[in-house]
All heavy atoms as an XYZ file, in Angstrom:
781
protein
N     196.832     37.411    185.574
C     196.222     38.373    184.665
C     196.675     39.796    185.094
O     196.928     40.048    186.227
C     194.683     38.356    184.721
C     194.088     37.057    184.228
S     194.190     36.798    182.453
C     193.103     38.041    181.806
N     196.763     40.688    184.106
C     197.099     42.116    184.322
C     195.873     42.956    183.921
O     195.312     42.791    182.880
C     198.279     42.526    183.446
C     199.514     41.631    183.711
C     198.597     43.976    183.624
C     200.138     41.791    184.997
N     195.534     43.854    184.831
C     194.535     44.862    184.545
C     195.197     46.124    184.120
O     196.153     46.579    184.756
C     193.652     45.138    185.776
C     192.671     46.247    185.622
C     191.415     45.829    184.901
N     190.764     44.747    185.636
C     190.037     43.825    185.017
N     189.874     43.812    183.724
N     189.475     42.839    185.742
N     194.756     46.672    182.975
C     195.304     47.946    182.492
C     194.168     48.950    182.432
O     193.231     48.813    181.669
C     195.847     47.659    181.049
C     196.327     48.895    180.291
N     197.418     49.574    180.708
C     195.895     49.418    179.137
C     197.639     50.574    179.831
N     196.711     50.487    178.891
N     194.238     49.927    183.321
C     193.216     50.974    183.421
C     193.796     52.306    182.921
O     194.927     52.682    183.307
C     192.793     51.157    184.890
C     192.091     49.958    185.538
C     191.891     50.326    187.042
C     190.805     49.630    184.908
N     193.025     52.961    182.133
C     193.437     54.305    181.622
C     192.298     55.253    181.742
O     191.165     54.945    181.339
C     193.948     54.233    180.146
C     194.526     55.555    179.707
C     194.900     53.100    179.947
N     192.545     56.386    182.317
C     191.542     57.421    182.417
C     192.034     58.668    181.617
O     193.138     59.147    181.866
C     191.281     57.832    183.895
C     190.811     56.726    184.798
C     190.725     57.249    186.228
C     189.473     56.154    184.327
N     191.169     59.134    180.754
C     191.509     60.250    179.882
C     190.800     61.545    180.242
O     189.592     61.476    180.564
C     191.122     59.920    178.436
C     191.908     58.789    177.820
C     191.506     57.477    178.028
C     193.071     59.004    177.104
C     192.200     56.449    177.516
C     193.798     57.956    176.567
C     193.362     56.659    176.758
N     191.480     62.614    180.197
C     190.911     63.924    180.469
C     191.102     64.789    179.145
O     192.218     64.985    178.717
C     191.582     64.653    181.594
C     190.956     65.927    182.022
C     189.697     65.656    182.789
C     189.456     66.704    183.804
N     188.120     66.531    184.361
N     189.972     65.226    178.582
C     190.107     66.058    177.409
C     190.786     67.398    177.749
O     190.549     67.946    178.841
C     188.716     66.303    176.782
C     187.969     65.142    176.262
C     186.593     65.538    175.775
C     188.764     64.469    175.154
N     191.644     67.885    176.902
C     192.320     69.153    177.126
C     191.307     70.267    177.160
O     190.196     70.175    176.600
C     193.353     69.394    176.054
C     194.501     68.408    176.121
O     194.764     67.807    177.170
N     195.179     68.213    175.016
N     191.697     71.391    177.780
C     190.843     72.532    177.886
C     190.372     72.981    176.495
O     191.187     73.077    175.536
C     191.629     73.712    178.516
C     190.817     74.915    178.888
C     189.869     74.675    180.023
O     190.200     73.907    180.920
O     188.831     75.331    180.025
N     189.054     73.218    176.351
C     188.459     73.652    175.129
C     188.147     72.580    174.136
O     187.567     72.845    173.076
N     188.478     71.289    174.439
C     188.172     70.191    173.555
C     186.812     69.593    173.955
O     186.566     69.359    175.131
C     189.274     69.120    173.588
C     188.935     67.902    172.784
C     190.650     69.674    173.156
N     185.972     69.352    172.982
C     184.649     68.806    173.274
C     184.537     67.371    172.693
O     185.112     67.056    171.628
C     183.557     69.694    172.576
C     183.550     71.115    173.090
C     183.139     71.254    174.515
O     182.281     70.421    174.943
O     183.588     72.156    175.204
N     183.730     66.581    173.347
C     183.455     65.174    172.928
C     182.897     65.127    171.466
O     183.110     64.201    170.730
C     182.415     64.513    173.796
C     182.912     64.138    175.119
C     181.820     63.384    175.883
N     182.225     63.283    177.292
C     181.503     62.609    178.142
N     180.393     61.999    177.804
N     181.904     62.525    179.413
N     182.167     66.161    171.113
C     181.489     66.169    169.827
C     182.463     66.418    168.620
O     182.056     66.313    167.467
C     180.409     67.207    169.826
O     180.953     68.521    170.092
N     183.683     66.810    168.884
C     184.622     67.078    167.791
C     184.912     65.797    166.992
O     185.103     64.731    167.602
C     185.925     67.671    168.338
C     185.775     69.037    168.975
C     187.092     69.630    169.469
O     188.170     69.238    168.926
O     187.013     70.452    170.396
N     185.018     65.917    165.681
C     185.306     64.714    164.870
C     186.540     64.011    165.297
O     186.584     62.773    165.262
C     185.402     65.304    163.460
C     184.584     66.525    163.489
C     184.758     67.141    164.873
N     187.615     64.739    165.658
C     188.881     64.023    166.020
C     188.735     63.268    167.318
O     189.321     62.208    167.470
C     190.037     65.060    166.107
C     189.808     66.077    167.216
C     190.929     67.125    167.233
N     190.689     68.087    168.258
C     191.622     68.810    168.850
N     192.884     68.573    168.544
N     191.317     69.672    169.758
N     187.899     63.719    168.197
C     187.611     63.048    169.478
C     186.800     61.777    169.168
O     187.105     60.666    169.686
C     186.947     63.943    170.496
C     186.602     63.178    171.768
C     187.850     65.147    170.809
N     185.795     61.919    168.348
C     184.949     60.743    168.005
C     185.809     59.701    167.260
O     185.669     58.488    167.526
C     183.832     61.207    167.053
N     186.748     60.135    166.427
C     187.651     59.191    165.755
C     188.559     58.517    166.734
O     188.834     57.319    166.581
C     188.471     59.953    164.650
N     189.035     59.214    167.705
C     189.891     58.653    168.776
C     189.165     57.556    169.558
O     189.695     56.484    169.817
N     187.897     57.914    169.898
C     187.104     56.903    170.672
C     186.868     55.743    169.805
O     186.929     54.563    170.264
C     185.822     57.562    171.131
N     186.537     55.901    168.529
C     186.305     54.752    167.642
C     187.533     53.896    167.506
O     187.431     52.622    167.422
C     185.806     55.279    166.283
N     188.675     54.510    167.425
C     189.934     53.783    167.298
C     190.163     52.870    168.543
O     190.547     51.702    168.399
C     191.101     54.685    167.134
N     189.842     53.372    169.715
C     189.951     52.541    170.950
C     188.889     51.470    170.967
O     189.157     50.325    171.334
C     189.897     53.354    172.192
C     191.204     53.965    172.603
C     191.285     55.210    173.116
C     192.395     53.263    172.496
C     192.476     55.752    173.488
C     193.598     53.741    172.889
C     193.687     55.056    173.367
N     187.658     51.772    170.527
C     186.599     50.768    170.555
C     186.973     49.615    169.619
O     186.589     48.463    169.882
C     185.321     51.421    170.084
C     184.759     52.382    171.133
C     183.675     53.341    170.613
O     183.222     53.173    169.457
O     183.293     54.206    171.390
N     187.703     49.847    168.560
C     188.050     48.800    167.612
C     189.244     47.918    168.034
O     189.479     46.895    167.455
C     188.386     49.436    166.293
N     189.964     48.311    169.127
C     191.178     47.582    169.495
C     190.871     46.135    169.837
O     191.726     45.272    169.626
C     191.889     48.314    170.586
C     192.709     49.515    170.262
C     193.417     50.020    171.459
C     193.633     49.236    169.146
N     189.784     45.856    170.551
C     189.511     44.500    171.009
C     189.567     43.499    169.836
O     189.992     42.371    170.036
C     188.189     44.435    171.723
N     189.152     43.864    168.680
C     189.162     43.023    167.492
C     190.510     42.978    166.757
O     190.640     42.246    165.775
N     191.414     43.853    167.148
C     192.674     43.998    166.383
C     193.895     43.534    167.133
O     194.921     43.246    166.516
C     192.893     45.478    166.062
C     191.788     46.075    165.132
C     192.003     47.518    164.863
O     193.094     48.056    165.092
N     190.944     48.190    164.473
N     193.856     43.472    168.471
C     194.960     43.137    169.242
C     194.700     41.787    169.940
O     193.881     41.680    170.833
C     195.320     44.229    170.332
C     196.548     43.873    171.105
C     195.448     45.573    169.663
N     195.449     40.734    169.552
C     195.103     39.348    170.027
C     195.369     39.182    171.530
O     194.755     38.339    172.176
C     195.986     38.431    169.199
C     196.969     39.299    168.545
C     196.417     40.694    168.464
N     196.239     40.002    172.096
C     196.559     39.888    173.530
C     195.396     40.261    174.440
O     195.373     39.895    175.643
C     197.737     40.740    173.870
C     199.111     40.151    173.400
C     199.297     40.337    171.914
O     198.620     41.147    171.281
O     200.177     39.591    171.370
N     194.447     41.049    173.937
C     193.365     41.496    174.793
C     192.413     40.380    175.175
O     191.807     39.758    174.333
C     192.549     42.627    174.108
C     193.449     43.861    173.885
C     191.307     42.999    174.892
C     192.815     44.918    173.082
N     192.325     40.107    176.494
C     191.423     39.084    176.994
C     190.066     39.716    177.415
O     189.061     38.981    177.415
C     192.042     38.371    178.217
N     190.074     40.910    177.831
C     188.858     41.641    178.246
C     189.052     43.089    177.775
O     190.087     43.664    177.969
C     188.654     41.556    179.734
C     187.502     42.416    180.193
N     186.228     42.062    180.156
C     187.555     43.655    180.782
C     185.481     43.041    180.606
N     186.222     43.999    181.021
N     187.964     43.706    177.314
C     188.040     45.076    176.804
C     186.794     45.853    177.090
O     185.689     45.395    176.718
C     188.289     45.110    175.315
C     188.533     46.490    174.748
C     187.661     47.216    174.106
C     189.685     47.255    174.890
N     188.187     48.411    173.760
C     189.444     48.482    174.252
C     190.994     47.066    175.473
C     190.432     49.480    174.134
C     191.905     48.041    175.341
C     191.646     49.228    174.722
N     186.875     46.944    177.787
C     185.791     47.893    177.904
C     186.341     49.332    177.729
O     187.458     49.642    178.192
C     185.192     47.869    179.340
C     184.604     46.580    179.752
C     184.211     46.627    181.236
O     184.693     47.425    182.002
O     183.381     45.746    181.557
N     185.592     50.161    177.027
C     185.960     51.534    176.936
C     184.618     52.341    176.777
O     183.734     51.852    176.108
C     186.935     51.844    175.836
S     186.420     51.329    174.199
N     184.582     53.495    177.408
C     183.367     54.261    177.378
C     183.570     55.668    177.882
O     184.535     55.949    178.592
C     182.261     53.585    178.199
N     182.644     56.510    177.526
C     182.640     57.864    178.055
C     182.030     57.881    179.457
O     181.061     57.164    179.727
C     181.756     58.809    177.151
C     182.438     59.116    175.850
C     182.179     58.592    174.639
C     183.512     60.039    175.688
N     183.010     59.074    173.692
C     183.837     59.967    174.281
C     184.205     60.866    176.472
C     184.848     60.721    173.757
C     185.268     61.602    175.946
C     185.530     61.566    174.593
N     182.620     58.692    180.341
C     182.113     58.892    181.671
C     180.850     59.768    181.601
O     180.802     60.695    180.831
C     183.208     59.596    182.497
C     182.805     59.828    183.889
O     181.910     59.216    184.446
N     183.408     60.869    184.501
N     179.838     59.388    182.424
C     178.615     60.237    182.455
C     178.583     61.120    183.658
O     177.719     61.946    183.769
C     177.378     59.346    182.427
C     177.268     58.390    183.575
C     176.787     58.817    184.785
C     177.636     57.063    183.426
C     176.697     57.910    185.838
C     177.524     56.148    184.472
C     177.049     56.601    185.691
N     179.546     61.014    184.565
C     179.582     61.837    185.745
C     179.954     63.266    185.430
O     180.867     63.508    184.602
C     180.575     61.291    186.754
O     180.674     62.172    187.892
N     179.322     64.243    186.038
C     179.685     65.618    185.829
C     180.435     66.220    187.017
O     180.614     67.456    187.078
C     178.442     66.453    185.499
C     177.408     66.456    186.636
O     177.633     65.796    187.695
O     176.366     67.080    186.476
N     180.939     65.388    187.883
C     181.725     65.868    188.997
C     183.017     66.529    188.521
O     183.627     66.007    187.530
C     182.078     64.739    189.983
C     180.777     64.287    190.677
C     181.090     63.080    191.536
N     181.290     61.915    190.660
C     181.571     60.716    191.058
N     181.756     60.481    192.360
N     181.696     59.688    190.234
N     183.496     67.581    189.135
C     184.679     68.299    188.659
C     185.959     67.464    188.556
O     186.835     67.748    187.786
C     184.825     69.478    189.622
C     183.558     69.564    190.414
C     182.854     68.261    190.282
N     186.104     66.491    189.440
C     187.253     65.665    189.460
C     187.233     64.457    188.490
O     188.205     63.745    188.353
C     187.638     65.143    190.906
C     186.494     64.264    191.401
C     187.873     66.299    191.807
C     186.898     63.477    192.638
N     186.131     64.321    187.825
C     185.913     63.140    186.936
C     186.765     63.285    185.708
O     186.933     64.357    185.125
C     184.445     63.001    186.562
N     187.179     62.147    185.231
C     187.869     62.082    183.918
C     186.777     61.839    182.831
O     185.660     61.554    183.195
C     188.905     60.946    183.909
C     190.259     61.424    184.487
C     190.338     61.661    185.824
C     191.353     61.596    183.672
C     191.536     62.106    186.391
C     192.522     62.013    184.193
C     192.641     62.262    185.538
O     193.828     62.684    186.095
N     187.140     61.960    181.578
C     186.163     61.959    180.552
C     185.917     60.634    179.862
O     184.820     60.317    179.459
C     186.573     62.973    179.426
C     186.578     64.397    179.992
O     185.546     64.834    180.472
O     187.675     65.030    179.930
N     186.960     59.809    179.733
C     186.868     58.555    178.997
C     187.696     57.515    179.723
O     188.694     57.861    180.333
C     187.421     58.763    177.585
C     187.187     57.623    176.615
C     185.945     57.543    175.960
C     188.156     56.728    176.337
C     185.708     56.570    175.014
C     187.909     55.704    175.407
C     186.708     55.651    174.733
O     186.500     54.639    173.816
N     187.302     56.257    179.698
C     188.022     55.212    180.443
C     188.195     53.973    179.576
O     187.339     53.666    178.748
C     187.242     54.833    181.708
N     189.309     53.318    179.792
C     189.609     51.983    179.265
C     189.856     51.078    180.390
O     190.622     51.386    181.311
C     190.809     52.000    178.294
C     190.501     52.820    177.051
C     191.245     50.616    177.989
C     191.697     52.978    176.135
N     189.258     49.879    180.340
C     189.470     48.828    181.310
C     189.790     47.560    180.505
O     188.941     47.053    179.791
C     188.176     48.597    182.128
C     188.337     47.464    183.110
O     189.352     46.913    183.352
N     187.190     47.115    183.735
N     191.009     47.154    180.603
C     191.562     46.117    179.693
C     192.217     45.055    180.572
O     192.775     45.342    181.619
C     192.527     46.713    178.745
S     193.514     45.588    177.746
N     192.147     43.768    180.142
C     192.894     42.706    180.825
C     193.649     41.935    179.777
O     193.169     41.683    178.656
C     191.925     41.789    181.572
N     194.867     41.544    180.173
C     195.722     40.708    179.339
C     196.317     39.632    180.247
O     196.258     39.713    181.457
C     196.854     41.540    178.658
C     196.261     42.582    177.687
C     197.722     42.251    179.670
N     196.927     38.619    179.637
C     197.329     37.461    180.419
C     198.484     37.683    181.352
O     198.484     37.255    182.518
C     197.758     36.328    179.431
N     199.472     38.516    180.918
C     200.693     38.674    181.756
C     201.423     39.956    181.287
O     200.969     40.656    180.397
C     201.570     37.467    181.689
C     201.949     37.021    180.302
O     202.050     37.889    179.408
O     202.091     35.836    180.070
N     202.560     40.191    181.888
C     203.317     41.424    181.612
C     203.853     41.418    180.149
O     203.905     42.443    179.517
C     204.483     41.628    182.556
C     203.971     41.934    183.969
C     205.080     42.059    184.984
N     204.540     42.271    186.290
C     205.114     42.972    187.265
N     206.210     43.561    187.021
N     204.500     43.069    188.401
N     204.215     40.269    179.643
C     204.665     40.178    178.264
C     203.484     40.521    177.294
O     203.685     41.207    176.300
C     205.170     38.786    177.878
C     206.537     38.558    178.511
O     207.289     39.546    178.785
O     206.895     37.359    178.765
N     202.275     40.066    177.603
C     201.094     40.365    176.797
C     200.812     41.873    176.846
O     200.435     42.474    175.842
C     199.913     39.567    177.271
N     200.980     42.466    178.010
C     200.760     43.883    178.112
C     201.747     44.675    177.251
O     201.397     45.600    176.569
C     200.918     44.345    179.612
C     200.804     45.839    179.888
C     199.399     46.379    179.445
C     201.070     46.169    181.311
N     203.004     44.260    177.284
C     204.099     44.888    176.460
C     203.674     44.764    174.960
O     203.743     45.734    174.216
C     205.404     44.214    176.719
C     206.530     44.874    175.834
C     207.852     44.087    175.987
N     207.665     42.656    175.816
C     207.488     42.022    174.664
N     207.425     42.712    173.537
N     207.376     40.733    174.606
N     203.230     43.591    174.584
C     202.882     43.392    173.147
C     201.655     44.256    172.796
O     201.603     44.840    171.700
C     202.582     41.909    172.838
C     203.822     41.053    172.843
C     203.614     39.665    172.341
N     202.569     38.935    173.032
C     202.724     38.230    174.142
N     203.918     38.176    174.728
N     201.723     37.601    174.685
N     200.710     44.361    173.684
C     199.490     45.197    173.462
C     199.944     46.630    173.297
O     199.524     47.312    172.374
C     198.549     45.056    174.625
C     197.598     46.217    174.753
C     196.489     46.399    173.932
C     197.785     47.157    175.803
C     195.667     47.468    174.049
C     196.950     48.272    175.937
C     195.919     48.397    175.051
O     195.068     49.493    175.190
N     200.810     47.122    174.232
C     201.219     48.537    174.189
C     201.995     48.823    172.893
O     201.929     49.992    172.389
C     202.024     48.854    175.412
C     201.275     48.817    176.734
C     202.249     49.001    177.886
C     200.160     49.862    176.767
N     202.774     47.847    172.410
C     203.582     48.047    171.221
C     202.825     47.802    169.909
O     203.343     48.100    168.860
C     204.821     47.163    171.289
C     205.781     47.477    172.364
C     206.874     46.486    172.547
O     206.869     45.420    171.885
O     207.793     46.744    173.382
N     201.637     47.199    169.997
C     200.911     46.886    168.797
C     200.599     48.106    167.996
O     200.258     49.183    168.526
C     199.607     46.186    169.207
C     198.863     45.525    168.059
N     198.147     46.258    167.119
C     198.845     44.252    167.719
C     197.656     45.409    166.259
N     198.069     44.145    166.566
N     200.768     48.065    166.685
C     200.558     49.243    165.806
C     199.156     49.847    165.972
O     199.005     51.088    165.926
C     200.767     48.731    164.384
C     201.645     47.527    164.582
C     201.248     46.926    165.880
N     198.118     49.059    166.185
C     196.760     49.564    166.310
C     196.649     50.407    167.593
O     196.021     51.445    167.660
C     195.736     48.476    166.276
N     197.280     49.874    168.691
C     197.258     50.633    169.959
C     198.059     51.930    169.820
O     197.624     53.006    170.246
C     197.850     49.808    171.073
C     198.003     50.579    172.342
N     199.193     51.195    172.673
C     197.131     50.948    173.352
C     199.033     51.826    173.793
N     197.805     51.709    174.257
N     199.220     51.851    169.175
C     200.033     53.030    168.956
C     199.290     54.084    168.205
O     199.356     55.301    168.526
C     201.362     52.663    168.347
C     202.331     51.877    169.197
C     202.833     52.725    170.346
O     203.268     53.876    170.117
N     202.776     52.195    171.543
N     198.609     53.665    167.181
C     197.839     54.640    166.328
C     196.719     55.239    167.162
O     196.490     56.474    167.024
C     197.312     53.886    165.090
N     195.958     54.449    167.890
C     194.875     55.014    168.710
C     195.396     55.981    169.751
O     194.875     57.094    169.895
C     194.074     53.860    169.354
N     196.423     55.538    170.491
C     196.968     56.432    171.544
C     197.526     57.715    170.907
O     197.380     58.796    171.460
C     198.078     55.720    172.301
N     198.127     57.606    169.704
C     198.631     58.787    169.025
C     197.590     59.796    168.745
O     197.758     61.070    168.817
N     196.338     59.360    168.412
C     195.262     60.287    168.136
C     194.923     61.066    169.474
O     194.727     62.223    169.422
C     194.026     59.556    167.689
C     194.174     58.993    166.305
C     192.911     58.214    165.847
O     191.805     58.777    166.005
N     193.083     57.025    165.434
N     194.872     60.328    170.624
C     194.509     60.934    171.854
C     195.565     61.902    172.356
O     195.233     62.880    173.087
C     194.225     59.837    172.903
C     192.844     59.262    172.703
C     192.550     58.265    171.805
C     191.650     59.613    173.386
N     191.209     57.984    171.914
C     190.627     58.795    172.873
C     191.355     60.515    174.392
C     189.366     58.893    173.326
C     190.039     60.606    174.844
C     189.050     59.798    174.313
N     196.818     61.718    171.980
C     197.853     62.670    172.397
C     197.595     64.070    171.857
O     198.043     65.047    172.392
C     199.204     62.166    171.870
C     199.843     61.052    172.677
C     201.210     60.721    172.243
N     201.616     59.488    172.862
C     201.528     58.280    172.271
N     201.146     58.155    170.992
N     201.910     57.214    172.908
N     196.816     64.173    170.791
C     196.493     65.461    170.209
C     195.536     66.270    171.017
O     195.460     67.497    170.856
C     195.951     65.253    168.772
C     196.884     64.563    167.847
C     198.069     65.339    167.509
O     197.925     66.589    167.309
O     199.166     64.800    167.421
N     194.721     65.655    171.880
C     193.635     66.381    172.573
C     193.347     65.995    173.989
O     192.368     66.469    174.556
C     192.308     66.276    171.723
C     191.908     64.889    171.430
C     191.249     64.103    172.390
C     192.087     64.318    170.189
C     190.837     62.837    172.081
C     191.737     63.043    169.891
C     191.045     62.256    170.843
N     194.188     65.117    174.554
C     193.855     64.657    175.947
C     195.164     64.338    176.671
O     196.207     64.112    176.125
C     192.981     63.468    175.898
N     195.003     64.263    178.010
C     196.031     63.734    178.896
C     195.446     62.536    179.611
O     194.168     62.361    179.605
C     196.546     64.741    179.937
O     195.389     65.159    180.679
C     197.133     65.946    179.262
N     196.256     61.653    180.199
C     195.691     60.453    180.875
C     196.575     59.992    181.968
O     197.733     60.337    182.104
C     195.422     59.365    179.883
C     196.526     58.910    178.992
C     197.478     57.951    179.265
C     196.776     59.336    177.647
N     198.251     57.759    178.208
C     197.934     58.604    177.223
C     196.256     60.278    176.794
C     198.438     58.751    175.949
C     196.798     60.442    175.530
C     197.882     59.707    175.117
N     195.968     59.147    182.809
C     196.666     58.436    183.898
C     196.425     56.974    183.695
O     195.414     56.572    183.098
C     196.232     58.909    185.297
C     196.571     60.359    185.533
C     194.742     58.655    185.466
N     197.385     56.180    184.108
C     197.347     54.731    183.910
C     197.626     53.997    185.175
O     198.485     54.423    185.984
C     198.460     54.321    182.840
C     198.141     55.018    181.506
C     198.512     52.800    182.710
C     199.257     54.846    180.502
N     196.969     52.856    185.349
C     197.324     51.892    186.446
C     197.366     50.471    185.849
O     196.393     50.139    185.115
C     196.287     51.999    187.551
N     198.414     49.773    186.091
C     198.557     48.387    185.668
C     198.842     47.564    186.885
O     199.722     47.892    187.663
C     199.759     48.224    184.680
C     199.561     48.987    183.386
O     198.468     48.935    182.838
O     200.576     49.638    182.963
N     198.038     46.520    187.087
C     198.218     45.696    188.272
C     197.764     44.259    187.997
O     197.002     43.977    187.100
C     197.474     46.238    189.486
C     195.944     46.368    189.271
C     195.127     45.324    189.608
C     195.365     47.515    188.742
C     193.750     45.396    189.444
C     194.015     47.576    188.575
C     193.222     46.560    188.937
O     191.859     46.642    188.744
N     198.358     43.354    188.782
C     198.027     41.947    188.668
C     196.780     41.633    189.477
O     196.598     42.192    190.558
C     199.188     41.072    189.109
C     200.419     41.248    188.252
C     201.626     40.514    188.751
O     201.747     40.260    189.925
O     202.488     40.173    187.892
N     195.964     40.733    188.969
C     194.792     40.308    189.717
C     194.562     38.838    189.534
O     195.135     38.187    188.636
C     193.559     41.103    189.342
C     193.049     40.869    187.914
C     191.930     40.039    187.734
C     193.604     41.439    186.800
C     191.457     39.829    186.470
C     193.100     41.227    185.541
C     192.008     40.399    185.342
């Protein structure tokens, strides 16, 4: 199995309450039902107010590296990630478990 972790940081001046941010979160929340490669899916807003904390997280599992590639290339994933490019930066970790 492959774990795909993504941590998002909203850009300076961007608020969670903005409609475009809410739409981006909704797009990620819907991915589990749209991408067949997803074996496990969690995504949520961080509640920590520590200065080093990121704002939003995705914790995903897929069967193998080929499944990860198909997930990343899936049109629904591309559309969701494209929304986030407008207002956030992120870091990613992919590892086998």
